[in-house]
Structure formats: C-alpha cells, structure tokens
N, C-alpha and C positions, 0 to 999 in steps of 0.2 A: 671433614666438617665444612670447609670452605666451599667445596663443590656442591654440597647439599644446599647450602644457603643460596648459592648462585642459581641452582636449578629451581628452588622454590620461588625465588624472586622473579625469574623468567616466566615461570608458570603463572604466577599471580598477575604479571603484566599482560600476558597473553589472554588470561581470563577477563581482566578488566577491559582490554581492547575488544574482545568478542562481545562482552556485555554492552559496550558502547555502540558497536555496529548493529547489534540486535535491537537496541532501543531506537536507533535511527530508522531501521527498517520498519519497526512497529509503528513509529510516528508517520512514516510515509504511507504505510498501509491504511492507517486511520484517515489520513487526508484523502487518499484515493477512494475509500469507502464513502466519505462525505460527498465527494464530487460525483460519484456514481449515483448516490441517492438523489442528489439534485437533478442530475440528468434524467433519472427515472421519473421524477416528479414532473419535469417539463414534458417528457414523452406522454405521460398520462394525461396532462392538461391539454396537449395538442390533440390527442386521440378523442378526448371528450368534445373538444371544440369542433373537430371535423365531423364527428358523429351527429352533433347538433345541426351543423350546416346541412348534412345529408337528409336529416329528418325534415328540416324546413323546405328543402328542395322537393322532397317527395310530397310533402303536404301541399306545396304550391302547385305541383304538377297535377295532383289529384283534384285540387280545387279548380284548375283550368279545365279538366276533363268533365267535371260534374257541375260546376256552378254556371248559372245562366248569365252571370256578369263576366264570364271569362274574357270575351273579346274587348269589352269596355275597359276592364281594369288592366289588362296585359298588353293591349295593342291600341295604336292610333291608326286611323284610316290613312291610306295613301291619298294625297291630294295633288292635283296637277292643274295648272292654269295655261290655257291656250289663247294666244292673241293672234288674230288674223286681220290684216289691213291691206289696202291696195291703192295704187294710183292708176287711173284708167284714162286712155285717150280713145275716142270713138267718133265716127263720122255721122252720128245721129244725136240730136238734142235729147236731153234727159226726158223732157215731157213727151217726146215722140216715142222714145224707147220704152217707156213705161206702158205704152198702149199697143205694143206689137201683137201680132196674131201669127199663129202657125196654121195654115189652112187644114181644116178637118180635125185639128187637135185642140188648139187654144184660141178662144175668141179675143178680140181686141180688148185690152184692159183687164183680162182675167189672170194674167201671169203674176205669180208671186216671185219677187226678186230680192231675196235676202242677201245675195252676194254680188259685189262689184256692180252695183246698180247705177251709180252716177259717174258721169265724166268728171275727172278731178280725183278727189280723195274719198276713200271709203274706210270706215271702221266696220268691217263685216260682222265681227262678233268677238266676244270673249267667252271662252268655254271653261267651266270648272268641272273637273272630273274627279270623282271620289270612288275609292275601292277599299273594302275591308273584308277580312276573314271573320265570319260571324261565329262559327263553331266548327267542329269536325265535319259538319254536314252541308253548310251553306256559305257562299260568298255573296256579298252585296255590292252593287254598282249604282252610281247615280251620276248623271251628266246634265249640267245646267247650261243653257245657252243664254247669254245676255247680249241682245241686239241693241242698237242705239235707242229704239223705241219699244222694246218688247223683252219680257222675261219668259223663258220657255223651259219646261222640264223636257229635255231631249230624250233621255232614257232614265229609267229607275227600275231595277229588277234584281232578283236573286237567282243564283244558279246552284244546283246541287253539285257536290264534290265526291260523294261516296256511294253512288248507286252501283249495283252490280251489273254484269253482263254488257258493259260498254254503253250504258244509258246515261243521259244527262237531261235534266229538266230546267227550263228557264221560265220564270213567271214575273209579270210586271209590265211596264211599258218598254218596248225595245224595237230595234230595227230588224226587220225580217231578214233571214239568210237567203232569201230569194235572189237568184242570179249571182253576179260576181261582185258588184260594187254597192248594191243596195245597203249592205250591212256596214259599209265604211263611212266614216265621217269625212266632211269636205276637206279638212286639212291633210288627210291621208290619201287623197286622190293624186294620180300622176299629173293631171291637168287641173287648172283652177275652175274651169267651167264644167258643169254637168253635161254629160252626153245628151244630144237633142232628143233621142228616143226616150230616155228616162224622164227628161223634162216634160215631154209631150204626154207620156202615159201616166206618170206619177206625180210630177211636180218636184220641187226642191227637197221636200222631206221624204220623198219616196214612200215605201211601205213601212210605216212606223206607227205602232198602235199598242194599246194594252192587249195582252193576250197570254197564251201559254204555248210553249215550245217543247217538243220532245225530240231528242236526237239520239241516234244509235250508231256506234262505230263498230264495224264488223271485226271479229277476231282473226284477221288475215294479215299476211305480210304486206300486201298492197292496201293502202289507205282507202277505205270505202265508208262513206257516211251517208245515212238516210235520215231525213228529218220531216216532221209535220208540225204545223202551227195552226192554232185557232186564234183569230184576232178580231177586233171590233169592226174593222173595215171602214174607217172614217175617211179614207182617201177619196176625194170627190172626183178626181180625174178619171179613175177607172171603176170606182165602187161607190160608197157613200151612203148606203142604206143602213142607218145606225139605230133603227127601231129595236134591233137585236144584233148580236154578233153575227156578221154575215160573210166574213172572209176566212178562207181556208187555203193554206199554202203547203205544198209538198215539194221535196227536192231530193236528188241523189247526186252525190259528189264523190270524186275520186282523184287521186294523184299517183304519179308513177315516176320513178327515177329511171329514165331511159338509159342514161350513161352516168358516169361520175359527174359530168359537167351539165347534163341536160335533164331537167325535170319538167313534167307536164301536169297541169291541173285541168280538170274539166267537170262540167255539171249540167244537169237539166233541171228545170223548175216549172212549176205550174201554180197559178193563183186563181182561185174561183171565188167570186162574190156576187153581190147585187148592186146595181146602180141606184141613184136616188129615185128613179122611176120603178124600182123593184124589178128591173130586168136583169137577166143573167149577163155576167161579164167574166171572160176568161183571158188570162195573160199567160203565154208560154215563153219560156226563155231557154237559151242554150249558150254556154260560155266555154272558152278555152283560154288557158294562159300557159305559155312556155317560157322558161328561163334557162338561158345558156350562160354558164359561168365561164368567163374568159380568163379570169385570174382571181387572186385573193379578194380584190376589191372592185373588179370590173365585171359587167354582165350585160347581156342583151335580153330584154323582156318584151315579148309580144303578147298582147291581150286583145281578145275580140269577144263581142257579145251580140246576140240577136234576140230581139223581142217581137212578139206578135200578139195582137189583141183582137178578140172577137167579142163585140159588145152589142147586145140586142138593144133596139131602139123602138120608139113608138111610131116611127115613120113608115109610110106605105111604100116609099121608094127607099131602097137600101135599108131593109128592116134590121140588118145586122152589119155594123161597122166592122170591116176587116182591114186592119192597119198594122204595119210592121216597119221595122228599121233596124239598123245595126251601127256599131262603131268598131273600128279596129285601130290599134295604136302600137307603135314600136318605140321603146325607150332604150337608149344606150347609156349605161352607167359607166363613166370613164374611171372613176375612183370614188372615194368617200365624199369628195367635195363637188365634183362636176358631173352633170348628166344632161342629156338632150333628148328630145322626142318629137314625134309627129303623130297626129291622129286624123283619120278621115271618118266621117259619119254621114249616113244618108237615110232618108225615108224611102223605103222600097215598095210599100203597099199603102194605098190610101183610098180604099173603096168605101166611101161615105158620101153624104150629101154635100157637094161643093158648089151648089148652084149660086150661093151668095157671092162666090168669087168669079165663077164663069160668066155670070150676068154682067159683071163689071170688067170683063175681059182681062182678068188677072190670071196669069199663068201659074198653075198649081203643081207643075212637074219640076223635076230637078231640084228637090229640096235637099241640099247637102251642105256640109261645112268642113273646112280644113283648118287645123290648128298646129302650130309649131311652138316649141318651148325650149328654153335654156335655163338650167337650174344650178345655183351655187349654194352649197351648205358649208359655211365656215366651221360649223360644229354640229353634232347630231341634233341639238335642240333649237337650232335656228336655220331658216331657209329663205333665200331670195330666189324668185322665179320670174322670168321675163317670157311673156307669151304674145303671139300674134295670131289672130284668127280671121278668116274670111268666111262669113256666114251668109248663105243663100236660102235660108229656111223661113224667112219672116216677111210678113206684109205689114207695112206702116202707112197709115193714111190712105188706105185703099189702093196701094200699089206695092209691087215687089220691090224690096230694097236690099241691096247687097250691103252688109254691115261689116266694116273693117274695125277691128279692136286691137289696141296695144295696151297691155297692162303689166305692171310690176307689182308683185305681191310679196309681202313680208309675213312670215309665220314664226311665232316664238312659242316654245313649249318649256314651261318651268315646273319643277316638282317631279314627283314620282308618276310617270306616265308609261304604261306598257307599250311594248313594241307592236307595230302593225304588221299584218301579213303582207307579203309582196303582191 
C-alpha cells in the first residue's frame, strides 16, 4: 500500500511538472507569434512604401520624357564666368597703335582692337557661358561677351543630339568650324594675340554669324568629319554683302593616332561669299596639329595653318586680290602647371593694289611676326601668361614700324565650363 501511494505521488508530481513546462512553452509560443505578427506588419508597410516610391519615380521619369517642361523643372543650366585682363608694355603710343595699317589688308584706323588695346592695364572682357540639355533631342548654348563699352551676344545656338547616321545639326549664331582656331574663343588660344593672317582676313571675331551647320562623322575607325555651313556673311574683311545670306563654308577634317604617344589632326576648309561690292570672295585653308605625349602630364604640340584669299575687286589693275599667309607654333607643356611656346607668322602673298604705300616709299615686303610665351597655371581654372612679340607687319603714321610688345595676362574661369580641344 505504501508503495502505491509513493508511486501515485511521484506520478502526480511529474504530471504537474509537465503541465507547468507546457504552459511555459505555450506562453513563449504566443509571445513569438505576436512578435512575428508585428514583424510581418512592418515588412508589409515597408513594401508598400517602396512600391509607392517606385511609382513616383516611374511617374517622374515618364513626365521627364513627355513633358515640355522637363528641362526647366528637372535641370538648371551650367553657367560659367570667364574674366580676361592684361598689363601691356608697348613701344608705340596708344593713339598711334589704334591707327595702324597692314599693307593690302587693313587701312589705317579700320582695325578693331577688343583685346590688349592699351599700354598699361586692360579689362579685355567678361564672358558668361550657359549650357543646358533641353530634351532628348536638343542642347542649347549661349555665350555673352561684356566688354568695357559693349555688350555682345557672342554665340547663341542649339545642336541636335539624337540624329541617326552620324549627323549633327547646329542652328543659331555660332563660330564657324572653318580652319583650326576660328571656332575657338580667345581665352582658349595658346597665345593671347590673334595670328596676323586671321586678323587681316577676318578681324577679331573671325567667321561668326547666324546660320545653319550640318556635320557628318563617318562610321570608320579613323575619325573623319565633313561639314557644311550656310551663314549670313556679315564679316566685312572678306565678305559683307548682307542683302541676303551670302556665305557658304565647307570642310573636311580627320585625326589619326600614329602611335600611342603621337596623334595628328588635319583639315582643309573653303569659304565662299560676296563682298560689299557684290564681288566674289573665296578663302581656302589648310591646317595640321600634331601632339606628342612625353609623359602623363607633359607633351609637345605643333600647330600650323595656311590661309589664302582670292577676292574680286572693281579695280582695273589687280582685279583679283590674291593674298595669303600662315602661322606655325610649337608649345611645350612641361606639366599641368608650366608651359612655354614660340610662334612665327608671315604674309606670303600680297598681290593687290599697294600703290598708296609704294608712292610713299614704304616697304611692303617682309611682313612677319615672332612671339614667345611662358605660361603658369596654378590650377585648371586660372592662368598667368607672359608674352613678348616682335611685329614687323604694321605701318604707323605712313612708315613701317617694328612693334615690340610685352604683356602679362590673367584668365579666370569660374563655374561649369566645358574643356577645350587641344
């Protein structure tokens, strides 16, 4: 009997212990279920939130692709400010220099001098450049020049971005792609003064007009680009008949990597228009640029360009002016900070009426100029450049005058400004 009671008591204790552990496990399970439910609710909330974000993103992308206000609402234009100034020393008084002549090309007092005009200090210009993506098909550019006494719309144009077959169209006011440097702005030149042949044939603005440009890049491994332009032709140095658009430009350009270190660019150009006397005027150009990379940051760059103009006149003697010239320059870029260069330029052909000079016993031969420069760039957006030039191309006060000029220029670029081609 005693054994039975002991066994029953032990059984009851074990049963009570088992029931107690079961209750604990049930309670833990219930807590786990509650926690799992909360986690599932959080996951569901996050999924809904992410789905909503994806819908908003898709709606925004769709609106960008279909709405005419896409660029205005989603983007701000890139804006850059360029400041260019100089200190000049020259062995000619300002009043005399303003009235120089280049025999056969520029009469006394007709030269336009927007850059480095005065002995002493010059604020040459402030340039405001703007660029924006308009939509998937167009980009817009505008460049404003603010001179001390003048405001000028330098360029304002749109270009296409999605045409097939390597085609691109530009429309508005722009610098022609004629030659090598016509399209470049003054602050991107390797030397601060414009080559004499460009100044003589086109003036400081070169070929820059309202018009339409079409360019085609060939689908080849070697870069080949052909372009044609129809422009108003307001450049009075070589054209100038603006009763209707009179200027047409064509060019063919190519580049080739000869070795890993050496690359060569070259091109031929032709511009045909009418003068203010409605006479035919043709300008032909050929250019070559070679760059030899010496190291990661050092290079030697050789650039040359030849221009020739045939311009009909009303004269009985020399009814066609045949004039030509070239420049050639070599720039050594030591590193990102220092570079140096030399340029030689010359008028090689001047078959025109020079009687006004020969009657005054003025020698019209040997029109050439030599320039050397040293440049320091403390940072990519600022530049100091020291130049010396010996100029034998000008007549001042009815006599040939050799002009020696020393200048220090400072150029500052602030804001979003695209890189220039070399």
